[in-house]
N, CA, C and O atoms as CSV, one atom per row, in Angstrom:
chain,resi,resn,atom,element,x,y,z
A,1,UNK,N,N,-38.888,66.153,182.786
A,1,UNK,CA,C,-39.778,65.075,183.166
A,1,UNK,C,C,-41.219,65.579,183.073
A,1,UNK,O,O,-41.559,66.624,183.628
A,2,UNK,N,N,-42.041,64.838,182.381
A,2,UNK,CA,C,-43.425,65.243,182.160
A,2,UNK,C,C,-44.286,64.946,183.381
A,2,UNK,O,O,-44.061,63.967,184.094
A,3,UNK,N,N,-45.271,65.804,183.609
A,3,UNK,CA,C,-46.222,65.607,184.703
A,3,UNK,C,C,-47.174,64.469,184.338
A,3,UNK,O,O,-47.620,64.391,183.193
A,4,UNK,N,N,-47.494,63.588,185.283
A,4,UNK,CA,C,-48.440,62.513,184.975
A,4,UNK,C,C,-49.846,63.081,184.767
A,4,UNK,O,O,-50.233,64.062,185.403
A,5,UNK,N,N,-50.585,62.461,183.888
A,5,UNK,CA,C,-51.933,62.933,183.599
A,5,UNK,C,C,-52.922,62.384,184.622
A,5,UNK,O,O,-52.603,61.487,185.402
A,6,UNK,N,N,-54.113,62.938,184.598
A,6,UNK,CA,C,-55.160,62.514,185.523
A,6,UNK,C,C,-55.565,61.062,185.286
A,6,UNK,O,O,-55.968,60.367,186.218
A,7,UNK,N,N,-55.457,60.605,184.041
A,7,UNK,CA,C,-55.855,59.233,183.739
A,7,UNK,C,C,-54.951,58.204,184.407
A,7,UNK,O,O,-55.363,57.063,184.615
A,8,UNK,N,N,-53.730,58.593,184.743
A,8,UNK,CA,C,-52.853,57.641,185.419
A,8,UNK,C,C,-53.236,57.458,186.887
A,8,UNK,O,O,-52.834,56.478,187.514
A,9,UNK,N,N,-54.009,58.395,187.437
A,9,UNK,CA,C,-54.465,58.295,188.821
A,9,UNK,C,C,-55.938,57.893,188.941
A,9,UNK,O,O,-56.493,57.929,190.039
A,10,UNK,N,N,-56.567,57.519,187.856
A,10,UNK,CA,C,-58.002,57.233,187.859
A,10,UNK,C,C,-58.361,56.109,188.833
A,10,UNK,O,O,-59.400,56.178,189.490
A,11,UNK,N,N,-57.524,55.079,188.935
A,11,UNK,CA,C,-57.816,53.962,189.839
A,11,UNK,C,C,-57.786,54.379,191.294
A,11,UNK,O,O,-58.444,53.749,192.122
A,12,UNK,N,N,-57.045,55.418,191.632
A,12,UNK,CA,C,-57.027,55.908,193.001
A,12,UNK,C,C,-58.159,56.900,193.264
A,12,UNK,O,O,-58.616,57.021,194.401
A,13,UNK,N,N,-58.615,57.607,192.239
A,13,UNK,CA,C,-59.650,58.622,192.425
A,13,UNK,C,C,-61.039,58.026,192.619
A,13,UNK,O,O,-61.816,58.532,193.428
A,14,UNK,N,N,-61.364,56.966,191.894
A,14,UNK,CA,C,-62.711,56.399,191.970
A,14,UNK,C,C,-63.086,55.955,193.384
A,14,UNK,O,O,-64.134,56.370,193.879
A,15,UNK,N,N,-62.274,55.125,194.059
A,15,UNK,CA,C,-62.664,54.736,195.411
A,15,UNK,C,C,-62.624,55.900,196.396
A,15,UNK,O,O,-63.404,55.920,197.348
A,16,UNK,N,N,-61.739,56.864,196.189
A,16,UNK,CA,C,-61.675,58.012,197.081
A,16,UNK,C,C,-62.940,58.849,196.978
A,16,UNK,O,O,-63.462,59.307,197.994
A,17,UNK,N,N,-63.436,59.053,195.776
A,17,UNK,CA,C,-64.685,59.792,195.587
A,17,UNK,C,C,-65.838,59.031,196.231
A,17,UNK,O,O,-66.714,59.643,196.843
A,18,UNK,N,N,-65.852,57.723,196.103
A,18,UNK,CA,C,-66.900,56.910,196.711
A,18,UNK,C,C,-66.879,57.039,198.237
A,18,UNK,O,O,-67.936,57.120,198.863
A,19,UNK,N,N,-65.695,57.060,198.832
A,19,UNK,CA,C,-65.572,57.222,200.280
A,19,UNK,C,C,-66.061,58.601,200.706
A,19,UNK,O,O,-66.761,58.723,201.711
A,20,UNK,N,N,-65.704,59.635,199.961
A,20,UNK,CA,C,-66.119,61.002,200.310
A,20,UNK,C,C,-67.632,61.161,200.186
A,20,UNK,O,O,-68.259,61.748,201.067
A,21,UNK,N,N,-68.223,60.655,199.122
A,21,UNK,CA,C,-69.678,60.733,198.954
A,21,UNK,C,C,-70.377,59.933,200.048
A,21,UNK,O,O,-71.399,60.373,200.576
A,22,UNK,N,N,-69.848,58.779,200.390
A,22,UNK,CA,C,-70.418,57.985,201.471
A,22,UNK,C,C,-70.345,58.699,202.800
A,22,UNK,O,O,-71.281,58.619,203.595
A,23,UNK,N,N,-69.245,59.403,203.060
A,23,UNK,CA,C,-69.119,60.153,204.307
A,23,UNK,C,C,-70.129,61.298,204.370
A,23,UNK,O,O,-70.729,61.544,205.416
A,24,UNK,N,N,-70.314,61.990,203.257
A,24,UNK,CA,C,-71.290,63.087,203.224
A,24,UNK,C,C,-72.689,62.546,203.480
A,24,UNK,O,O,-73.452,63.151,204.234
A,25,UNK,N,N,-73.037,61.430,202.874
A,25,UNK,CA,C,-74.355,60.836,203.110
A,25,UNK,C,C,-74.474,60.310,204.532
A,25,UNK,O,O,-75.553,60.366,205.122
A,26,UNK,N,N,-73.392,59.806,205.086
A,26,UNK,CA,C,-73.414,59.274,206.453
A,26,UNK,C,C,-73.666,60.385,207.464
A,26,UNK,O,O,-74.365,60.174,208.454
A,27,UNK,N,N,-73.108,61.556,207.227
A,27,UNK,CA,C,-73.254,62.677,208.153
A,27,UNK,C,C,-74.643,63.307,208.049
A,27,UNK,O,O,-75.121,63.898,209.017
A,28,UNK,N,N,-75.292,63.191,206.904
A,28,UNK,CA,C,-76.634,63.749,206.719
A,28,UNK,C,C,-77.586,63.056,207.690
A,28,UNK,O,O,-77.586,61.828,207.770
A,29,UNK,N,N,-78.407,63.820,208.438
A,29,UNK,CA,C,-79.159,63.244,209.560
A,29,UNK,C,C,-80.426,62.460,209.202
A,29,UNK,O,O,-81.419,62.555,209.923
A,30,UNK,N,N,-80.418,61.724,208.158
A,30,UNK,CA,C,-81.548,60.870,207.788
A,30,UNK,C,C,-81.085,59.417,207.886
A,30,UNK,O,O,-80.023,59.084,207.360
A,31,UNK,N,N,-81.848,58.544,208.542
A,31,UNK,CA,C,-81.370,57.160,208.721
A,31,UNK,C,C,-81.096,56.413,207.416
A,31,UNK,O,O,-80.144,55.635,207.338
A,32,UNK,N,N,-81.907,56.637,206.406
A,32,UNK,CA,C,-81.697,55.925,205.139
A,32,UNK,C,C,-80.411,56.374,204.464
A,32,UNK,O,O,-79.664,55.543,203.950
A,33,UNK,N,N,-80.141,57.673,204.457
A,33,UNK,CA,C,-78.910,58.154,203.832
A,33,UNK,C,C,-77.693,57.770,204.658
A,33,UNK,O,O,-76.614,57.551,204.108
A,34,UNK,N,N,-77.854,57.686,205.973
A,34,UNK,CA,C,-76.726,57.264,206.808
A,34,UNK,C,C,-76.357,55.809,206.529
A,34,UNK,O,O,-75.176,55.467,206.471
A,35,UNK,N,N,-77.356,54.962,206.359
A,35,UNK,CA,C,-77.091,53.555,206.047
A,35,UNK,C,C,-76.470,53.423,204.656
A,35,UNK,O,O,-75.534,52.646,204.466
A,36,UNK,N,N,-76.984,54.174,203.691
A,36,UNK,CA,C,-76.415,54.151,202.342
A,36,UNK,C,C,-74.986,54.693,202.362
A,36,UNK,O,O,-74.109,54.150,201.690
A,37,UNK,N,N,-74.751,55.747,203.118
A,37,UNK,CA,C,-73.417,56.317,203.221
A,37,UNK,C,C,-72.432,55.354,203.844
A,37,UNK,O,O,-71.294,55.249,203.387
A,38,UNK,N,N,-72.855,54.641,204.891
A,38,UNK,CA,C,-71.975,53.656,205.520
A,38,UNK,C,C,-71.645,52.537,204.534
A,38,UNK,O,O,-70.504,52.079,204.480
A,39,UNK,N,N,-72.615,52.101,203.769
A,39,UNK,CA,C,-72.369,51.068,202.768
A,39,UNK,C,C,-71.419,51.533,201.679
A,39,UNK,O,O,-70.541,50.782,201.254
A,40,UNK,N,N,-71.593,52.786,201.221
A,40,UNK,CA,C,-70.697,53.320,200.199
A,40,UNK,C,C,-69.277,53.472,200.731
A,40,UNK,O,O,-68.314,53.227,200.004
A,41,UNK,N,N,-69.138,53.874,201.995
A,41,UNK,CA,C,-67.797,53.988,202.569
A,41,UNK,C,C,-67.133,52.625,202.672
A,41,UNK,O,O,-65.950,52.492,202.361
A,42,UNK,N,N,-67.868,51.618,203.100
A,42,UNK,CA,C,-67.300,50.271,203.178
A,42,UNK,C,C,-66.902,49.754,201.797
A,42,UNK,O,O,-65.844,49.147,201.635
A,43,UNK,N,N,-67.752,49.998,200.812
A,43,UNK,CA,C,-67.432,49.588,199.445
A,43,UNK,C,C,-66.201,50.333,198.940
A,43,UNK,O,O,-65.321,49.726,198.329
A,44,UNK,N,N,-66.128,51.624,199.183
A,44,UNK,CA,C,-64.988,52.411,198.747
A,44,UNK,C,C,-63.699,51.986,199.424
A,44,UNK,O,O,-62.653,51.930,198.777
A,45,UNK,N,N,-63.754,51.685,200.715
A,45,UNK,CA,C,-62.559,51.244,201.441
A,45,UNK,C,C,-62.087,49.888,200.926
A,45,UNK,O,O,-60.890,49.669,200.740
A,46,UNK,N,N,-63.034,48.982,200.698
A,46,UNK,CA,C,-62.668,47.685,200.137
A,46,UNK,C,C,-62.062,47.801,198.754
A,46,UNK,O,O,-61.080,47.130,198.437
A,47,UNK,N,N,-62.650,48.653,197.932
A,47,UNK,CA,C,-62.155,48.877,196.573
A,47,UNK,C,C,-60.772,49.517,196.629
A,47,UNK,O,O,-59.896,49.175,195.834
A,48,UNK,N,N,-60.570,50.453,197.572
A,48,UNK,CA,C,-59.292,51.132,197.719
A,48,UNK,C,C,-58.185,50.142,198.093
A,48,UNK,O,O,-57.088,50.195,197.537
A,49,UNK,N,N,-58.477,49.234,199.043
A,49,UNK,CA,C,-57.486,48.222,199.413
A,49,UNK,C,C,-57.234,47.239,198.273
A,49,UNK,O,O,-56.107,46.777,198.092
A,50,UNK,N,N,-58.261,46.921,197.512
A,50,UNK,CA,C,-58.089,46.032,196.355
A,50,UNK,C,C,-57.162,46.669,195.319
A,50,UNK,O,O,-56.270,46.006,194.789
A,51,UNK,N,N,-57.375,47.955,195.032
A,51,UNK,CA,C,-56.531,48.644,194.066
A,51,UNK,C,C,-55.109,48.869,194.592
A,51,UNK,O,O,-54.163,48.951,193.808
A,52,UNK,N,N,-54.960,48.967,195.890
A,52,UNK,CA,C,-53.651,49.204,196.504
A,52,UNK,C,C,-52.698,48.036,196.228
A,52,UNK,O,O,-51.509,48.246,195.988
A,53,UNK,N,N,-53.220,46.812,196.261
A,53,UNK,CA,C,-52.399,45.637,196.048
A,53,UNK,C,C,-52.082,45.348,194.598
A,53,UNK,O,O,-51.258,44.477,194.322
A,54,UNK,N,N,-52.697,46.039,193.669
A,54,UNK,CA,C,-52.494,45.762,192.243
A,54,UNK,C,C,-51.308,46.439,191.696
A,54,UNK,O,O,-51.010,46.300,190.510
């Protein structure tokens, strides 16, 4: 049985990376980056749930 390639998991990786980058920006102690990070996390979570149902 062949191992699946990275391209088969691309739809799961994109929102996960967005959530991780948003979390890093959220933790950074600047108000503007925290707001941007929170927005990116919300977008990533929404995108992740959208891809989950497909």
